[in-house]
PDB file of N, CA, C and O in Angstrom, chain B, residues numbered from 101:
ATOM      1  N   MET B 101      24.731   3.869 -58.712  1.00  0.00           N
ATOM      2  CA  MET B 101      23.614   4.426 -57.985  1.00  0.00           C
ATOM      3  C   MET B 101      23.589   3.769 -56.598  1.00  0.00           C
ATOM      4  O   MET B 101      23.758   2.555 -56.494  1.00  0.00           O
ATOM      5  N   PRO B 102      23.380   4.552 -55.539  1.00  0.00           N
ATOM      6  CA  PRO B 102      23.330   3.986 -54.184  1.00  0.00           C
ATOM      7  C   PRO B 102      22.047   3.181 -53.971  1.00  0.00           C
ATOM      8  O   PRO B 102      21.054   3.395 -54.665  1.00  0.00           O
ATOM      9  N   PRO B 103      22.072   2.259 -53.016  1.00  0.00           N
ATOM     10  CA  PRO B 103      20.867   1.478 -52.731  1.00  0.00           C
ATOM     11  C   PRO B 103      19.772   2.365 -52.141  1.00  0.00           C
ATOM     12  O   PRO B 103      20.055   3.411 -51.557  1.00  0.00           O
ATOM     13  N   LEU B 104      18.523   1.935 -52.298  1.00  0.00           N
ATOM     14  CA  LEU B 104      17.394   2.683 -51.745  1.00  0.00           C
ATOM     15  C   LEU B 104      17.443   2.693 -50.226  1.00  0.00           C
ATOM     16  O   LEU B 104      17.802   1.694 -49.603  1.00  0.00           O
ATOM     17  N   LYS B 105      17.088   3.807 -49.639  1.00  0.00           N
ATOM     18  CA  LYS B 105      17.045   3.932 -48.187  1.00  0.00           C
ATOM     19  C   LYS B 105      15.684   3.461 -47.689  1.00  0.00           C
ATOM     20  O   LYS B 105      14.660   3.743 -48.312  1.00  0.00           O
ATOM     21  N   SER B 106      15.671   2.754 -46.586  1.00  0.00           N
ATOM     22  CA  SER B 106      14.423   2.273 -46.004  1.00  0.00           C
ATOM     23  C   SER B 106      13.797   3.371 -45.146  1.00  0.00           C
ATOM     24  O   SER B 106      14.507   4.131 -44.488  1.00  0.00           O
ATOM     25  N   THR B 107      12.481   3.452 -45.155  1.00  0.00           N
ATOM     26  CA  THR B 107      11.777   4.433 -44.320  1.00  0.00           C
ATOM     27  C   THR B 107      11.350   3.833 -42.987  1.00  0.00           C
ATOM     28  O   THR B 107      10.781   4.532 -42.148  1.00  0.00           O
ATOM     29  N   THR B 108      11.618   2.558 -42.783  1.00  0.00           N
ATOM     30  CA  THR B 108      11.191   1.896 -41.557  1.00  0.00           C
ATOM     31  C   THR B 108      12.340   1.790 -40.563  1.00  0.00           C
ATOM     32  O   THR B 108      13.513   1.830 -40.934  1.00  0.00           O
ATOM     33  N   LEU B 109      11.981   1.656 -39.308  1.00  0.00           N
ATOM     34  CA  LEU B 109      12.961   1.413 -38.263  1.00  0.00           C
ATOM     35  C   LEU B 109      13.456  -0.021 -38.369  1.00  0.00           C
ATOM     36  O   LEU B 109      12.921  -0.812 -39.146  1.00  0.00           O
ATOM     37  N   ARG B 110      14.462  -0.350 -37.600  1.00  0.00           N
ATOM     38  CA  ARG B 110      14.940  -1.734 -37.565  1.00  0.00           C
ATOM     39  C   ARG B 110      13.989  -2.538 -36.686  1.00  0.00           C
ATOM     40  O   ARG B 110      13.907  -2.315 -35.478  1.00  0.00           O
ATOM     41  N   LEU B 111      13.280  -3.466 -37.298  1.00  0.00           N
ATOM     42  CA  LEU B 111      12.289  -4.288 -36.611  1.00  0.00           C
ATOM     43  C   LEU B 111      12.657  -5.749 -36.740  1.00  0.00           C
ATOM     44  O   LEU B 111      13.177  -6.175 -37.772  1.00  0.00           O
ATOM     45  N   GLU B 112      12.392  -6.518 -35.702  1.00  0.00           N
ATOM     46  CA  GLU B 112      12.544  -7.966 -35.802  1.00  0.00           C
ATOM     47  C   GLU B 112      11.644  -8.641 -34.773  1.00  0.00           C
ATOM     48  O   GLU B 112      11.270  -8.057 -33.757  1.00  0.00           O
ATOM     49  N   ILE B 113      11.316  -9.876 -35.072  1.00  0.00           N
ATOM     50  CA  ILE B 113      10.546 -10.707 -34.144  1.00  0.00           C
ATOM     51  C   ILE B 113      11.549 -11.612 -33.462  1.00  0.00           C
ATOM     52  O   ILE B 113      12.328 -12.300 -34.122  1.00  0.00           O
ATOM     53  N   ASP B 114      11.528 -11.612 -32.127  1.00  0.00           N
ATOM     54  CA  ASP B 114      12.428 -12.493 -31.401  1.00  0.00           C
ATOM     55  C   ASP B 114      11.706 -13.113 -30.214  1.00  0.00           C
ATOM     56  O   ASP B 114      10.503 -12.920 -30.039  1.00  0.00           O
ATOM     57  N   THR B 115      12.433 -13.845 -29.415  1.00  0.00           N
ATOM     58  CA  THR B 115      11.879 -14.544 -28.261  1.00  0.00           C
ATOM     59  C   THR B 115      12.442 -13.918 -26.993  1.00  0.00           C
ATOM     60  O   THR B 115      13.648 -13.695 -26.885  1.00  0.00           O
ATOM     61  N   ALA B 116      11.573 -13.640 -26.045  1.00  0.00           N
ATOM     62  CA  ALA B 116      11.995 -13.027 -24.786  1.00  0.00           C
ATOM     63  C   ALA B 116      12.891 -13.980 -24.006  1.00  0.00           C
ATOM     64  O   ALA B 116      12.580 -15.162 -23.862  1.00  0.00           O
ATOM     65  N   GLY B 117      13.993 -13.459 -23.510  1.00  0.00           N
ATOM     66  CA  GLY B 117      14.912 -14.260 -22.706  1.00  0.00           C
ATOM     67  C   GLY B 117      14.574 -14.231 -21.226  1.00  0.00           C
ATOM     68  O   GLY B 117      15.057 -15.045 -20.438  1.00  0.00           O
ATOM     69  N   ARG B 118      13.723 -13.262 -20.868  1.00  0.00           N
ATOM     70  CA  ARG B 118      13.290 -13.134 -19.480  1.00  0.00           C
ATOM     71  C   ARG B 118      11.936 -12.425 -19.460  1.00  0.00           C
ATOM     72  O   ARG B 118      11.493 -11.904 -20.484  1.00  0.00           O
ATOM     73  N   LYS B 119      11.288 -12.403 -18.318  1.00  0.00           N
ATOM     74  CA  LYS B 119       9.995 -11.732 -18.170  1.00  0.00           C
ATOM     75  C   LYS B 119      10.215 -10.223 -18.095  1.00  0.00           C
ATOM     76  O   LYS B 119      11.127  -9.754 -17.414  1.00  0.00           O
ATOM     77  N   HIS B 120       9.370  -9.465 -18.803  1.00  0.00           N
ATOM     78  CA  HIS B 120       9.420  -8.004 -18.718  1.00  0.00           C
ATOM     79  C   HIS B 120       8.083  -7.424 -19.144  1.00  0.00           C
ATOM     80  O   HIS B 120       7.177  -8.157 -19.539  1.00  0.00           O
ATOM     81  N   GLN B 121       7.963  -6.110 -19.062  1.00  0.00           N
ATOM     82  CA  GLN B 121       6.730  -5.422 -19.439  1.00  0.00           C
ATOM     83  C   GLN B 121       6.817  -4.951 -20.884  1.00  0.00           C
ATOM     84  O   GLN B 121       7.897  -4.666 -21.401  1.00  0.00           O
ATOM     85  N   CYS B 122       5.658  -4.876 -21.518  1.00  0.00           N
ATOM     86  CA  CYS B 122       5.551  -4.319 -22.861  1.00  0.00           C
ATOM     87  C   CYS B 122       5.889  -2.828 -22.793  1.00  0.00           C
ATOM     88  O   CYS B 122       5.491  -2.149 -21.847  1.00  0.00           O
ATOM     89  N   HIS B 123       6.606  -2.322 -23.770  1.00  0.00           N
ATOM     90  CA  HIS B 123       6.996  -0.913 -23.775  1.00  0.00           C
ATOM     91  C   HIS B 123       5.785   0.004 -24.000  1.00  0.00           C
ATOM     92  O   HIS B 123       5.770   1.137 -23.520  1.00  0.00           O
ATOM     93  N   HIS B 124       4.788  -0.474 -24.716  1.00  0.00           N
ATOM     94  CA  HIS B 124       3.603   0.340 -25.005  1.00  0.00           C
ATOM     95  C   HIS B 124       2.607   0.345 -23.848  1.00  0.00           C
ATOM     96  O   HIS B 124       2.063   1.392 -23.496  1.00  0.00           O
ATOM     97  N   ASN B 125       2.375  -0.813 -23.267  1.00  0.00           N
ATOM     98  CA  ASN B 125       1.378  -0.938 -22.194  1.00  0.00           C
ATOM     99  C   ASN B 125       2.014  -1.699 -21.032  1.00  0.00           C
ATOM    100  O   ASN B 125       2.226  -2.909 -21.115  1.00  0.00           O
ATOM    101  N   LYS B 126       2.311  -0.992 -19.967  1.00  0.00           N
ATOM    102  CA  LYS B 126       3.012  -1.589 -18.824  1.00  0.00           C
ATOM    103  C   LYS B 126       2.190  -2.667 -18.121  1.00  0.00           C
ATOM    104  O   LYS B 126       2.737  -3.437 -17.332  1.00  0.00           O
ATOM    105  N   CYS B 127       0.896  -2.735 -18.390  1.00  0.00           N
ATOM    106  CA  CYS B 127       0.048  -3.788 -17.815  1.00  0.00           C
ATOM    107  C   CYS B 127       0.237  -5.124 -18.546  1.00  0.00           C
ATOM    108  O   CYS B 127      -0.122  -6.178 -18.022  1.00  0.00           O
ATOM    109  N   HIS B 128       0.802  -5.074 -19.756  1.00  0.00           N
ATOM    110  CA  HIS B 128       1.039  -6.291 -20.528  1.00  0.00           C
ATOM    111  C   HIS B 128       2.419  -6.840 -20.183  1.00  0.00           C
ATOM    112  O   HIS B 128       3.412  -6.114 -20.223  1.00  0.00           O
ATOM    113  N   GLU B 129       2.472  -8.104 -19.850  1.00  0.00           N
ATOM    114  CA  GLU B 129       3.745  -8.746 -19.534  1.00  0.00           C
ATOM    115  C   GLU B 129       4.145  -9.690 -20.657  1.00  0.00           C
ATOM    116  O   GLU B 129       3.304 -10.360 -21.257  1.00  0.00           O
ATOM    117  N   VAL B 130       5.430  -9.731 -20.928  1.00  0.00           N
ATOM    118  CA  VAL B 130       6.000 -10.668 -21.890  1.00  0.00           C
ATOM    119  C   VAL B 130       6.818 -11.655 -21.077  1.00  0.00           C
ATOM    120  O   VAL B 130       7.758 -11.268 -20.383  1.00  0.00           O
ATOM    121  N   PHE B 131       6.463 -12.923 -21.162  1.00  0.00           N
ATOM    122  CA  PHE B 131       7.134 -13.943 -20.368  1.00  0.00           C
ATOM    123  C   PHE B 131       8.269 -14.587 -21.155  1.00  0.00           C
ATOM    124  O   PHE B 131       8.268 -14.579 -22.386  1.00  0.00           O
ATOM    125  N   LYS B 132       9.219 -15.133 -20.442  1.00  0.00           N
ATOM    126  CA  LYS B 132      10.352 -15.821 -21.056  1.00  0.00           C
ATOM    127  C   LYS B 132       9.838 -16.869 -22.039  1.00  0.00           C
ATOM    128  O   LYS B 132       8.966 -17.672 -21.707  1.00  0.00           O
ATOM    129  N   GLY B 133      10.386 -16.851 -23.244  1.00  0.00           N
ATOM    130  CA  GLY B 133      10.002 -17.805 -24.277  1.00  0.00           C
ATOM    131  C   GLY B 133       8.906 -17.324 -25.206  1.00  0.00           C
ATOM    132  O   GLY B 133       8.657 -17.958 -26.231  1.00  0.00           O
ATOM    133  N   GLN B 134       8.235 -16.208 -24.877  1.00  0.00           N
ATOM    134  CA  GLN B 134       7.169 -15.692 -25.727  1.00  0.00           C
ATOM    135  C   GLN B 134       7.740 -14.868 -26.882  1.00  0.00           C
ATOM    136  O   GLN B 134       8.814 -14.276 -26.774  1.00  0.00           O
ATOM    137  N   THR B 135       7.005 -14.846 -27.973  1.00  0.00           N
ATOM    138  CA  THR B 135       7.366 -14.044 -29.136  1.00  0.00           C
ATOM    139  C   THR B 135       7.036 -12.580 -28.856  1.00  0.00           C
ATOM    140  O   THR B 135       6.017 -12.267 -28.241  1.00  0.00           O
ATOM    141  N   ARG B 136       7.914 -11.690 -29.318  1.00  0.00           N
ATOM    142  CA  ARG B 136       7.708 -10.254 -29.112  1.00  0.00           C
ATOM    143  C   ARG B 136       8.284  -9.492 -30.302  1.00  0.00           C
ATOM    144  O   ARG B 136       9.058 -10.037 -31.088  1.00  0.00           O
ATOM    145  N   LEU B 137       7.899  -8.236 -30.420  1.00  0.00           N
ATOM    146  CA  LEU B 137       8.450  -7.350 -31.443  1.00  0.00           C
ATOM    147  C   LEU B 137       9.570  -6.536 -30.814  1.00  0.00           C
ATOM    148  O   LEU B 137       9.398  -5.936 -29.753  1.00  0.00           O
ATOM    149  N   LYS B 138      10.717  -6.522 -31.479  1.00  0.00           N
ATOM    150  CA  LYS B 138      11.874  -5.758 -31.005  1.00  0.00           C
ATOM    151  C   LYS B 138      12.108  -4.612 -31.986  1.00  0.00           C
ATOM    152  O   LYS B 138      12.294  -4.840 -33.181  1.00  0.00           O
ATOM    153  N   VAL B 139      12.099  -3.384 -31.479  1.00  0.00           N
ATOM    154  CA  VAL B 139      12.334  -2.197 -32.284  1.00  0.00           C
ATOM    155  C   VAL B 139      13.647  -1.575 -31.816  1.00  0.00           C
ATOM    156  O   VAL B 139      13.794  -1.238 -30.641  1.00  0.00           O
ATOM    157  N   THR B 140      14.591  -1.425 -32.725  1.00  0.00           N
ATOM    158  CA  THR B 140      15.889  -0.849 -32.394  1.00  0.00           C
ATOM    159  C   THR B 140      15.998   0.525 -33.042  1.00  0.00           C
ATOM    160  O   THR B 140      15.813   0.681 -34.249  1.00  0.00           O
ATOM    161  N   GLU B 141      16.303   1.518 -32.207  1.00  0.00           N
ATOM    162  CA  GLU B 141      16.493   2.884 -32.690  1.00  0.00           C
ATOM    163  C   GLU B 141      17.631   3.514 -31.892  1.00  0.00           C
ATOM    164  O   GLU B 141      17.588   3.551 -30.663  1.00  0.00           O
ATOM    165  N   ASP B 142      18.635   4.002 -32.588  1.00  0.00           N
ATOM    166  CA  ASP B 142      19.790   4.638 -31.933  1.00  0.00           C
ATOM    167  C   ASP B 142      20.391   3.765 -30.844  1.00  0.00           C
ATOM    168  O   ASP B 142      20.601   4.228 -29.723  1.00  0.00           O
ATOM    169  N   ARG B 143      20.665   2.531 -31.155  1.00  0.00           N
ATOM    170  CA  ARG B 143      21.278   1.557 -30.243  1.00  0.00           C
ATOM    171  C   ARG B 143      20.426   1.259 -29.013  1.00  0.00           C
ATOM    172  O   ARG B 143      20.933   0.717 -28.032  1.00  0.00           O
ATOM    173  N   SER B 144      19.172   1.597 -29.048  1.00  0.00           N
ATOM    174  CA  SER B 144      18.266   1.330 -27.932  1.00  0.00           C
ATOM    175  C   SER B 144      17.167   0.379 -28.408  1.00  0.00           C
ATOM    176  O   SER B 144      16.584   0.580 -29.474  1.00  0.00           O
ATOM    177  N   ASP B 145      16.888  -0.650 -27.619  1.00  0.00           N
ATOM    178  CA  ASP B 145      15.851  -1.618 -27.976  1.00  0.00           C
ATOM    179  C   ASP B 145      14.590  -1.384 -27.153  1.00  0.00           C
ATOM    180  O   ASP B 145      14.658  -1.138 -25.949  1.00  0.00           O
ATOM    181  N   GLU B 146      13.447  -1.463 -27.812  1.00  0.00           N
ATOM    182  CA  GLU B 146      12.142  -1.439 -27.151  1.00  0.00           C
ATOM    183  C   GLU B 146      11.442  -2.732 -27.521  1.00  0.00           C
ATOM    184  O   GLU B 146      11.485  -3.155 -28.676  1.00  0.00           O
ATOM    185  N   HIS B 147      10.795  -3.367 -26.546  1.00  0.00           N
ATOM    186  CA  HIS B 147      10.131  -4.645 -26.772  1.00  0.00           C
ATOM    187  C   HIS B 147       8.637  -4.484 -26.548  1.00  0.00           C
ATOM    188  O   HIS B 147       8.201  -3.830 -25.600  1.00  0.00           O
ATOM    189  N   PHE B 148       7.855  -5.097 -27.441  1.00  0.00           N
ATOM    190  CA  PHE B 148       6.406  -4.984 -27.399  1.00  0.00           C
ATOM    191  C   PHE B 148       5.773  -6.373 -27.382  1.00  0.00           C
ATOM    192  O   PHE B 148       6.248  -7.288 -28.055  1.00  0.00           O
ATOM    193  N   CYS B 149       4.707  -6.524 -26.613  1.00  0.00           N
ATOM    194  CA  CYS B 149       3.992  -7.796 -26.562  1.00  0.00           C
ATOM    195  C   CYS B 149       3.346  -8.063 -27.922  1.00  0.00           C
ATOM    196  O   CYS B 149       3.227  -7.169 -28.759  1.00  0.00           O
ATOM    197  N   ARG B 150       2.945  -9.282 -28.113  1.00  0.00           N
ATOM    198  CA  ARG B 150       2.363  -9.705 -29.389  1.00  0.00           C
ATOM    199  C   ARG B 150       1.125  -8.889 -29.758  1.00  0.00           C
ATOM    200  O   ARG B 150       0.995  -8.454 -30.902  1.00  0.00           O
ATOM    201  N   ASP B 151       0.204  -8.672 -28.793  1.00  0.00           N
ATOM    202  CA  ASP B 151      -1.035  -7.949 -29.085  1.00  0.00           C
ATOM    203  C   ASP B 151      -0.772  -6.504 -29.501  1.00  0.00           C
ATOM    204  O   ASP B 151      -1.343  -6.027 -30.482  1.00  0.00           O
ATOM    205  N   CYS B 152       0.092  -5.804 -28.760  1.00  0.00           N
ATOM    206  CA  CYS B 152       0.417  -4.417 -29.111  1.00  0.00           C
ATOM    207  C   CYS B 152       1.159  -4.355 -30.443  1.00  0.00           C
ATOM    208  O   CYS B 152       0.921  -3.456 -31.249  1.00  0.00           O
ATOM    209  N   ALA B 153       2.054  -5.306 -30.670  1.00  0.00           N
ATOM    210  CA  ALA B 153       2.824  -5.330 -31.912  1.00  0.00           C
ATOM    211  C   ALA B 153       1.916  -5.498 -33.127  1.00  0.00           C
ATOM    212  O   ALA B 153       2.105  -4.830 -34.144  1.00  0.00           O
ATOM    213  N   ILE B 154       0.946  -6.375 -33.023  1.00  0.00           N
ATOM    214  CA  ILE B 154       0.021  -6.594 -34.142  1.00  0.00           C
ATOM    215  C   ILE B 154      -0.750  -5.313 -34.449  1.00  0.00           C
ATOM    216  O   ILE B 154      -0.886  -4.936 -35.613  1.00  0.00           O
ATOM    217  N   LYS B 155      -1.255  -4.647 -33.418  1.00  0.00           N
ATOM    218  CA  LYS B 155      -1.994  -3.386 -33.620  1.00  0.00           C
ATOM    219  C   LYS B 155      -1.099  -2.323 -34.244  1.00  0.00           C
ATOM    220  O   LYS B 155      -1.518  -1.615 -35.161  1.00  0.00           O
ATOM    221  N   MET B 156       0.127  -2.209 -33.753  1.00  0.00           N
ATOM    222  CA  MET B 156       1.058  -1.213 -34.277  1.00  0.00           C
ATOM    223  C   MET B 156       1.397  -1.478 -35.739  1.00  0.00           C
ATOM    224  O   MET B 156       1.372  -0.561 -36.560  1.00  0.00           O
ATOM    225  N   LEU B 157       1.714  -2.729 -36.066  1.00  0.00           N
ATOM    226  CA  LEU B 157       2.093  -3.066 -37.436  1.00  0.00           C
ATOM    227  C   LEU B 157       0.934  -2.863 -38.412  1.00  0.00           C
ATOM    228  O   LEU B 157       1.140  -2.380 -39.525  1.00  0.00           O
ATOM    229  N   LYS B 158      -0.286  -3.231 -37.999  1.00  0.00           N
ATOM    230  CA  LYS B 158      -1.450  -3.018 -38.872  1.00  0.00           C
ATOM    231  C   LYS B 158      -1.671  -1.537 -39.136  1.00  0.00           C
ATOM    232  O   LYS B 158      -1.964  -1.149 -40.266  1.00  0.00           O
ATOM    233  N   ALA B 159      -1.534  -0.699 -38.100  1.00  0.00           N
ATOM    234  CA  ALA B 159      -1.700   0.747 -38.269  1.00  0.00           C
ATOM    235  C   ALA B 159      -0.614   1.318 -39.183  1.00  0.00           C
ATOM    236  O   ALA B 159      -0.892   2.175 -40.022  1.00  0.00           O
ATOM    237  N   ASP B 160       0.623   0.839 -39.018  1.00  0.00           N
ATOM    238  CA  ASP B 160       1.721   1.316 -39.862  1.00  0.00           C
ATOM    239  C   ASP B 160       1.543   0.890 -41.313  1.00  0.00           C
ATOM    240  O   ASP B 160       1.816   1.670 -42.226  1.00  0.00           O
ATOM    241  N   ILE B 161       1.095  -0.323 -41.531  1.00  0.00           N
ATOM    242  CA  ILE B 161       0.854  -0.801 -42.896  1.00  0.00           C
ATOM    243  C   ILE B 161      -0.220   0.049 -43.564  1.00  0.00           C
ATOM    244  O   ILE B 161      -0.090   0.425 -44.729  1.00  0.00           O
ATOM    245  N   GLU B 162      -1.273   0.346 -42.826  1.00  0.00           N
ATOM    246  CA  GLU B 162      -2.356   1.172 -43.367  1.00  0.00           C
ATOM    247  C   GLU B 162      -1.838   2.567 -43.733  1.00  0.00           C
ATOM    248  O   GLU B 162      -2.172   3.096 -44.793  1.00  0.00           O
ATOM    249  N   LYS B 163      -1.033   3.154 -42.864  1.00  0.00           N
ATOM    250  CA  LYS B 163      -0.493   4.490 -43.134  1.00  0.00           C
ATOM    251  C   LYS B 163       0.426   4.467 -44.351  1.00  0.00           C
ATOM    252  O   LYS B 163       0.362   5.371 -45.185  1.00  0.00           O
ATOM    253  N   LEU B 164       1.278   3.453 -44.467  1.00  0.00           N
ATOM    254  CA  LEU B 164       2.162   3.352 -45.620  1.00  0.00           C
ATOM    255  C   LEU B 164       1.381   3.161 -46.920  1.00  0.00           C
ATOM    256  O   LEU B 164       1.758   3.709 -47.956  1.00  0.00           O
ATOM    257  N   GLN B 165       0.300   2.387 -46.869  1.00  0.00           N
ATOM    258  CA  GLN B 165      -0.533   2.193 -48.062  1.00  0.00           C
ATOM    259  C   GLN B 165      -1.195   3.500 -48.481  1.00  0.00           C
ATOM    260  O   GLN B 165      -1.318   3.778 -49.674  1.00  0.00           O
ATOM    261  N   GLU B 166      -1.625   4.306 -47.505  1.00  0.00           N
ATOM    262  CA  GLU B 166      -2.222   5.604 -47.818  1.00  0.00           C
ATOM    263  C   GLU B 166      -1.202   6.543 -48.466  1.00  0.00           C
ATOM    264  O   GLU B 166      -1.517   7.232 -49.437  1.00  0.00           O
ATOM    265  N   LEU B 167       0.014   6.569 -47.928  1.00  0.00           N
ATOM    266  CA  LEU B 167       1.057   7.411 -48.501  1.00  0.00           C
ATOM    267  C   LEU B 167       1.405   6.964 -49.920  1.00  0.00           C
ATOM    268  O   LEU B 167       1.575   7.795 -50.812  1.00  0.00           O
ATOM    269  N   LEU B 168       1.508   5.666 -50.122  1.00  0.00           N
ATOM    270  CA  LEU B 168       1.800   5.141 -51.448  1.00  0.00           C
ATOM    271  C   LEU B 168       0.705   5.507 -52.431  1.00  0.00           C
ATOM    272  O   LEU B 168       0.994   5.904 -53.559  1.00  0.00           O
ATOM    273  N   ALA B 169      -0.539   5.379 -52.022  1.00  0.00           N
ATOM    274  CA  ALA B 169      -1.672   5.719 -52.890  1.00  0.00           C
ATOM    275  C   ALA B 169      -1.639   7.200 -53.284  1.00  0.00           C
ATOM    276  O   ALA B 169      -1.937   7.543 -54.428  1.00  0.00           O
ATOM    277  N   LYS B 170      -1.284   8.065 -52.354  1.00  0.00           N
ATOM    278  CA  LYS B 170      -1.195   9.506 -52.659  1.00  0.00           C
ATOM    279  C   LYS B 170      -0.102   9.768 -53.689  1.00  0.00           C
ATOM    280  O   LYS B 170      -0.285  10.570 -54.605  1.00  0.00           O
ATOM    281  N   LEU B 171       1.033   9.091 -53.538  1.00  0.00           N
ATOM    282  CA  LEU B 171       2.118   9.285 -54.502  1.00  0.00           C
ATOM    283  C   LEU B 171       1.740   8.747 -55.875  1.00  0.00           C
ATOM    284  O   LEU B 171       2.033   9.378 -56.890  1.00  0.00           O
ATOM    285  N   GLU B 172       1.102   7.603 -55.915  1.00  0.00           N
ATOM    286  CA  GLU B 172       0.731   7.004 -57.209  1.00  0.00           C
ATOM    287  C   GLU B 172      -0.346   7.819 -57.909  1.00  0.00           C
ATOM    288  O   GLU B 172      -0.358   7.888 -59.138  1.00  0.00           O
ATOM    289  N   ASP B 173      -1.241   8.432 -57.166  1.00  0.00           N
ATOM    290  CA  ASP B 173      -2.313   9.247 -57.753  1.00  0.00           C
ATOM    291  C   ASP B 173      -1.770  10.521 -58.394  1.00  0.00           C
ATOM    292  O   ASP B 173      -2.386  11.078 -59.302  1.00  0.00           O
ATOM    293  N   ARG B 174      -0.625  10.974 -57.921  1.00  0.00           N
ATOM    294  CA  ARG B 174      -0.067  12.235 -58.403  1.00  0.00           C
ATOM    295  C   ARG B 174       0.881  12.077 -59.583  1.00  0.00           C
ATOM    296  O   ARG B 174       1.436  13.061 -60.073  1.00  0.00           O
ATOM    297  N   SER B 175       1.067  10.857 -60.037  1.00  0.00           N
ATOM    298  CA  SER B 175       2.024  10.671 -61.147  1.00  0.00           C
ATOM    299  C   SER B 175       1.379  10.814 -62.498  1.00  0.00           C
ATOM    300  O   SER B 175       2.053  10.685 -63.520  1.00  0.00           O
TER     301      SER B 175
END
């Protein structure tokens, strides 16, 4: 049997090597040495500041929990 496929994108927490803007909110800056969320999709990386990343991950967790609850209720 093949391994289960993941429904999530490739995500990781890393440290910024240089100063740049958050991909979600251009007013947010990520400075060298700060922790950030790195999202890789189709060989392209997007970087998000800590505040935006936390909001995004919480919203995604909530959505996944809702989907799981719907599937479990129907069994």
